[in-house]
N, C-alpha and C positions, 0 to 999 in steps of 0.2 A: 617308859618303854611302850606301854600300851598306846599312848597318844601318838608317839612317833610312828608306830605300826599303822594306826588308822590314817595318818597323814599320807603315808606312802601309798596305801590302798586308794585313797581319794585322788592322789596325783595320777596313779595308773588309770583309774576309771575316767578321769577327766581327759587324759591323753587319748584313751580309746574313743570316747564320745566325740572329741574334737576331730580325730582322724576320720571317723565315720561321717561326721557332718561335712568335712571338706570333700570327701568322696561323693556324698549326696549332692552337694552344691555343684560339683563338677559335672556330675551326670545330668542334673537339671539343666545346667547351661548348655550341655551338648544336645539335650532334647529340645530346648528352646530354639537352638540354632537350626536343628533339623526341621522343626515345625515351621520356622520362618522360610526355609527353602521350599517346603511343601506349599506354604501359603502363596509364595511367589509363583510357583508352578501352577497352582490353582487359578491365580489371577490371570496368568498368561493364557491358560486354557479357556477361561471365561471370556477373555478378550477376543480370542480366536473364534469362539462360538458366536459371540455377539456380531463379529464381522461376517461370519457365514450366514447368520440369520438375516442380516441386512441385505446381503447379496441374494439370498433365497427370496426375500420379500420383493426385491426388484424383479427377479425372474417371474415370480407369481403374478405381479402386476402386468408384465409384458404378456404372459400367457393368457391372462384374463382379457386383455385388449385384443389379442389375436383370436381368441375364442369368440368374443362378441362380434368382431368383424366378420368372421366366418359364418356365424349363425345369422347375422343380419343379411349377409349376401344370399344365404339360402332362403331367408324369408322374402327378400326382394324378388328372387327368381320365381318362387311360388306365387307371390302376389301378381307378378307380371303375367304368368300363365293364366291365372284366374281372370284378370282384366281382359286378356286376349280372348278367352273363352266367352265372356259376357259380350264383348264387342262383336264377335262373330254371330252370336245369337241375335243381337239387335239388327245386324246387317241382314240376316236371313228373314227376320220378321218384317223388315221394311220392304224386302223384295216381294214377300207374300201379299202385303197390303197394296203394293203397287200393282201387282197382277190382278188383284180383285177389282181394282178400279179401271184398269186400262186393258185394252187388247194388246197382245204382245207386239211391241214395236222394236225391230232390230235396225241395224245399219242398212243402208241401201245395198251394199255389196252382199250382205247376208240374205236380204229379202229377194235379191236377184238370183239367188240359188247358189252362191259361192259358200263353200264350207268355211265357217269361222275357225281360225287357228290361234291357239294360245301358246306362245313361246316363252318358256320359263328358264331363266339363267340362275344357277346356284354356284356362287364363287367361294372357294376356300380362302379364308383370311387367317389361318393359323400361323403360329410363329415361324414356320419354315418357309412361308411365302413372303418373298421380298417385295419392295415397292415396284421394282422393274417387272417382276413376275405378274404382279397385279395389273400393271399397265398393259402387258401382253394379253391378259384375259379381257380387259376392257376393249382393246383393239379388235379382238376376235368377235366379241359380242356386237360391237358397232358395225363390223363388216357384214354380219348376218342380218342385222336390222336393215341396212341399206339394200341388201339383196331382196328382202321380203317386201320392201316398199315398192319395188318394181312389179310385183305380182298383182293379179287382179283380185285375189281374195281378201277377206277382212282379217287383220291380224291384231291380236292383243298381246301385251308383253308384261312379264313380271320379273322381279329381280330380288334374289335372296342372297344374303351374305352370312357366312357362319365361321365361327372359331370355337370357343367354349360355349357360346350362345348362338342362336340363329335369329336373324332379323330380316323381316320382309320389308324391303325398302320401297318397292313398287308392286302393286297388286292390280293386275288387269288394266294397265294403262295403254296409251297409244305410243307410236314410235317417237314422237316428240318428247313425251314424258320420260321414256326409257333413255333416250340420248342424254337428257339433262341429268337423270339419276346416275347414269354411268359416269358422266363427266364430273359430278360432285363426289362420287365415291372415291375414298382414299384408303391407302394401307398405312397404318400407323404402327411403329414398332412398340413392343411391350404390350400393355393392356389396352385393347381397342375399346373405345367408348360404346360401340354398338355390339361387338361380338365377344367381349371379355378377354381372357388371357390367351396364351398361345397354344391351347389344346385344340384337337380336331374332333369336334362333336358332330359327325355326319348324321347321327340319329336325330339330333335336334333339328337339323336342316330338313331331313326327310319328313319329320313330323309336321313342321311348319308348312311344307309344300302340300302334304296330304290334308291337313286339317283346315288350312286357310286358302292357299293359292288355287289348288285344283277345285275346291268347293266354289270359289269365286268364278272360275271358268265355267263350271256347270250352271251357275246362276245366270251367266250371260246368255247361254244357249244350250239346249240339250244336245245339239248337233256338234258342239265344240270338240275339235280335235286338239288335244293338249300334248305338247312336247316339252320334256324336261331335259335340259343340258346341265349335267351335274359334274363339276370339275373339282378334282382333289389331287394333292401331290403326296399323300401319305395314308397311313392306317388310322382309322378312327380309334381314339384312345380315351374317349370321354362319353358317357360315364363308365363304360366298360367296352371290351373289344367285340362283344357280340351284339351290342345294342343297335348298331347300324343295320346289320343283317336282319334282325328281328323287325325293325321299323320298316325296312324295305319290303319285307313279306306282307306287312299290313297294308302298305301303299298299293302293291300289286293286287292284293285281294280286293281292296275297296275300289280301285280304278284299274281294271285289267286292260291289257292290250286287246284291241287296237284303239280304244277310246283315249288311252294315255300311252305315250311312248317315252321311255326314259333312256337317254344316252348317258352312261357313266364314262367320263373321260379321265384316265389315269395319267399323271404327268411324272416322269422320272422313274427311278428304280426302286423307290421306297414304298410303292403302292402295294396294296393287298389285292391280288387278282381275284381271289375268291369273293372278297367283299364287293369288288366292282361288278362281278358277275351277278351277285345277288341283287345289287341296286339296278342294274340294267334290265330292260325288257328283253324278252326272248321272242324271236320271229322264226317260225318253223323249227322250234326247239334249238335255236342257235342264239347265243348271247350277242348283243350288238355293242359290246364294250369297245371303246376306242382307247388307244395308247399313243403317247408321244414322248419323245426323249426329254423335252424341256417345254417351257411355256411358249417360247417363240415358235415351236412346232405346231401350235394350235391352228395357225393359219393354213396348214396343209390339210386339215380336216374339213375346211369350208366347202370344197367342191362336193364331197359326199353328202353333207347335210343339205346343200343347195339342191342337189339332184333329188333327194327324198322330198323336199318341200315342193318341188315342181310337180311331183306326181299327185299332190293334194290340191293343186290350184286348178280345180275343175268346177263346172257349173252344173247344178242339178236342175233339169228342165221342169220336173213336176212342181218344184217349189217356186220357180219363177212364174209359172202359170197360175199359181194359187194366190198371188199378191194382188192387192187392189190399191189404186191411186186415189186419194181423196184431196179435197181442197179445204184448207183451214184458214180462218182469219185471225190475225194477231193485231192487237191495238198497241201502237207505239206513239207516245206523245199525242194521244187523241186521234191518231190517224189509223184507219183500218188497212192493214196490209195482208195480202194473201200469199200463201205458200202451199206447195203440194207436198204430200208425204205418203210413203208407201207403207202399208200395214198388212199383216196377215189377217184377213177377214173371211175365213173359210172354216168348214168343219175341222180341217187339219189344224188350223190355228187355235181353235177353241179346245180341241183335244190336247194339243201341246200345252196350253196354259193350265188346264186342269191337272194334267200329269205332273207338270213342273211344280205346282203348288203342293200336291200330295207328297212329292219327293222332298220338298223343302220342309214340310211339316214333320215328316219322319226324322229329318236331320235335326230339326230344332228339338224334338223330343229326346233324341239321343244326347244332344249337346247339353240340354238342361240336366239330364241325369248325371252326365259327366261333371257338370259344374257343381251340382250338389255334393258329389263325392269329393271333388277337389276342394270345396269349401270346408268340408268336414276334416279332410286331411290337413288343411292349412291351420285350422283351429287346434287340432291335436298337436301339430308341430309347434305352434306358439305356446301352448300350455306346457309342453315338454321343455321348451327353452326356459320358460319362467321358473319351472320347478328346478331345473339344473342350476339356473342362476341363483336361486334362493339357497340351494345346498352349498354352492361355491362361496356365497357370502358368509354363511354360518362357519364354514371351515376357515375362512380368512379371519373372522373374529376370534375363533379359538386360538389360532396361531398368534395373533397379536397379544391376546391375554397371556399366553404362556411366555412370550418373549418379554413382556413387561414384568412378569413375575421374576424372571431370571435377572433382569436389570436391577430390580429392587433387592434381590438377594446379593448381587454383586456390590451394590452400594452399601449394604449393611455390613459386609465383611471389610 
């Protein structure tokens, strides 16, 4: 009896253990099934993250390329400005050296007493100016040149083109050189090789006129009358909206009227009249800004400009009387040839030469100081770029290391 009771108890205990074991196995299988689902979800998430990291890496590479291109463009601009400054200093120094060796020798027209005139054209080549518009500007300039060729006075010509950048294509050349320069000038859609992108940087054009072209005119003669014809069809938007007005104020302060006359010509309805007024000279407290509905209308402004140029085509008697004619021999192919040449060989001529050299020396001193500051700014700019590039490379390496670690973790799972 006792044995049978023990057997019954053992059977009941076995039954309970077995039931518990079955329940446990079922629960374990359910947990395994759930974990497998979670593992699949984790793998999907890691695959998505890996795809996003790959896409992000591509975006970062593109951004690095854009950043480098932008910074290189800025470096090129600064380097070009620095080279232009150095070239201008060399040009002034050469003029001083020439004056120290020679008595001032001008053209026959100037020495005969005619006031030399420097006519400067500044053409807008921003994105809003079409090829046909540019042709109309070229026709307008060519017409004025042909008119001035009929006058008695001595004319010099300069040609400036501007968009995002400003480029002096001709500096104090003659009529033949200007006609060729105008004929060769073209308007290209998109990024122009000379003037950059489609922005309107009137400030850069005014700065180039002030620092280069007008200085060249003064180097030719202290009596030079300089006329700037500045054409634009829109508001200056590079580097900012006030830069053109600020640069115009500097120009008028350094080269006031009547030695320099600036005609700002606005074309179309999108021009900023206040900006044009700031660029233009003022005669008897009145702005001489010109307006036209379109580029074809530039031809209607020719008579007014021609009439003004005629008033300056006069002869100064005292200067004519102060000239001297000399005979010089020139040896060509072993043969002595003689030619006559007019020079200023009077107290007025010597005073002019001394005053001109003093003025040039002051300009060189100012330009050298500007060059030193520009060079320091350029070095700081390059150092800042190198530092930024080093930081960017460190960040890129950290990203690549983290991405590789995640790939290793995925592989191990």
